[in-house]
C-alpha positions in Angstrom: -39.2 41.8 -126.8 -43.3 40.7 -127.6 -45.7 44.0 -128.4 -47.6 43.8 -125.3 -52.2 43.9 -126.2 -52.0 47.4 -125.2 -49.4 48.4 -127.7 -51.5 46.2 -130.1 -55.0 47.9 -129.0 -52.9 51.0 -129.9 -51.9 50.0 -133.7 -55.5 49.4 -133.9 -56.2 52.5 -132.7 -53.7 54.6 -134.7 -55.0 52.9 -138.9 -58.9 53.1 -137.3 -57.6 56.8 -137.2 -55.7 56.4 -140.4 -58.4 55.4 -142.6 -60.7 58.2 -141.0 -58.3 60.0 -142.8 -57.5 58.6 -145.9 -61.2 58.0 -146.0 -62.4 61.2 -147.8 -59.4 60.9 -150.4 -60.7 57.9 -152.1 -62.4 60.2 -154.9 -60.2 62.9 -155.4 -56.9 62.2 -157.5 -55.1 60.5 -155.0 -57.7 58.5 -154.7 -55.4 54.8 -155.9 -53.0 55.9 -153.0 -55.7 56.4 -150.6 -56.9 53.1 -151.5 -53.6 50.8 -151.0 -53.2 52.7 -148.1 -56.8 52.3 -147.2 -55.8 48.4 -147.5 -52.6 48.7 -145.7 -54.5 50.2 -142.8 -56.8 47.4 -142.7 -53.9 44.3 -143.0 -52.5 46.1 -139.8 -56.2 46.4 -138.0 -55.7 42.4 -138.6 -53.0 41.8 -137.8 -52.9 43.7 -134.7 -55.8 42.0 -133.9 -54.9 37.9 -134.7 -52.1 38.7 -132.6 -54.1 40.5 -129.5 -54.3 37.6 -126.3 -57.7 35.7 -126.3 -58.0 36.6 -122.7 -57.9 40.1 -124.4 -60.6 39.1 -126.7 -62.8 38.1 -124.4 -63.6 41.3 -122.4 -65.3 42.7 -125.5 -66.9 39.1 -126.5 -69.2 42.2 -128.4 -66.5 42.1 -131.6 -65.8 39.6 -133.6 -62.3 39.4 -133.7 -61.7 36.0 -135.8 -63.3 38.3 -138.4 -61.5 41.4 -138.2 -57.9 38.6 -137.9 -58.8 36.9 -140.9 -59.3 40.2 -143.0 -55.8 40.3 -142.1 -54.4 37.3 -143.1 -56.5 36.9 -146.5 -55.4 40.3 -147.7 -51.9 39.7 -147.0 -51.6 36.5 -148.2 -53.3 37.1 -151.3 -52.6 38.7 -154.3 -54.7 41.5 -156.9 -55.4 41.7 -160.8 
C-alpha cells in the first residue's frame, strides 16, 4: 500500500521536529551521534519531499521542493570520507 501525501507531510514535520531536538546536542559529548541523526532526518525529509504528488507541491510554490528532494537523493547516495 502506498503512503499518502498526508503521511509524507507528517514524516517531514516529524523529521523537522527531530532535527530541532538533536541540534543542541551538536556542541555536547554526543555531537557525532547528533550529527549522524540530523543527516538521517534530512534524508527522510528529502525522500518524503521527492515522493510528494506534484499537485501537493504546487499548493506551496514558495518552497523549493526540488532542492529539498535533491538533498535527500544526493545525501543518501553519497559516501563520506
